[in-house]
Steps between C-alpha positions, in 0.01 A plus 500: 500500500347339187723383217507724190215413265737449201700235696185341645364454143806287422390247764845506663438459874683733732528324839327654806711599793518222760303570824817503711655769285175704513526497877864581482428805280246622751752463785762695306250773431475581866706797633658283767560147386452252782798267465342224703190501276724508191707201602190319624332549164793360309551211743125405475578364149756224560605467135531879463695538828738218395560662163566835653754361752672307220531818300633725775757234585640507150834650413328805355431635844828383657375480860765398750292234662213281389154660547256256656181708528318770304525730800876455499514573130308827553745591780802453266360619169215736591132497416526606141747233383321218679167614362655523155635145526153387612347660190766328287411156642128575477537609137689186408236284669218606263690372198595142411844381596696481177867479413457773238375746770778442749741754342217754497434464874871510578540825307184636668635445847832664421342785312248573769768508764717732290226739413365511858843578645586751231161665555576525879846644428348769269182571700283351223209295643692173579187282532372602157849462354543148650150404375578629148816298484328188624208522256700624196495166316192349648302545184713224356369269767147600422547404131677178594210411731261579218663291228820330611592315183450798271671740735797270559584520130491880510738508796740281302465695176541854639850643515399765753197648669444758219470214249286307741243780515454480123461119509252525784288753315493276193412189701261638766413859415661631813850513645639415841564862599129587470395176674753565779357851547147355503606253775653788700177698479290198599722444803477868603859606440589868493449676169873572474575130529230419235656752258849365553386148416299621199794686346806308624591341164501840318687661790767236522544489116504871425577664842213742425243541780131549417465875457120498567538373859509761779748295705726235344779456755420133542534450127849640533577252784393225269766604247766527773413152641504356147847643442625354828358159411605485139801726440630694802763671281218702344368628831653854471359541150153383610505729807604791274215429260210438741576720805406838340185353350386394849613823665766314696849620570741287299779501760256398775358229278840345428598521867178332609521222237869435578408476866230239429733316262766480780233373748394213273858401411596499873193289587586242235867496605412435864320180409730385225 
């Protein structure tokens, strides 16, 4: 999908999807995913496979034993989570390694996992949810890649993402939420994921979901994951605010989020 003309006019390059991830997307689009083909595709790229195995062996997943192959990772975690980790590693690979981006990628991995699992618990497309969480801040990486020295100063100056949007507009004529959504569209992510990335700053700041969208459940998951990652004490208030806007049952939302929170805490505790 072509990049929006307004963004293209700014001469800010939105990276193309790597070939391995294009093939992965095609595999995942099949009704019955061939697990052998999936693991073979990931393992055909040694650097990618190594990064995936390193990620799934981290404390975040809390596996009881060390995973030594992609096929084994799929057996333990399932197709979706291994595919999502592969997308995470592939996304990172198209941007320069930089100390300033490391916290972004760490948050992306956690957020994607949280949103994917909350989505699965609430019967909200878990693949789109995981993708939205992973790509939420990727527009920052696009701007850093475009003009590292200038953007580094903005990251330092901004007190929060809301202020960062204003600084980005002043400096570049576009903000990271719009660039992130453009990258999502270019890489063929679901529309619901694109919308969540586009509006995540507004949603997380105001707890108001975009009223013009026909479906905004994934936007609600973004707010819930944000609460878990930044201030878990606000989780009930956030659920109370966003659930009715997304036509989700508040009690079921809280139960699902608490379940996922317990899973992650138990995984980290097992490897502590």
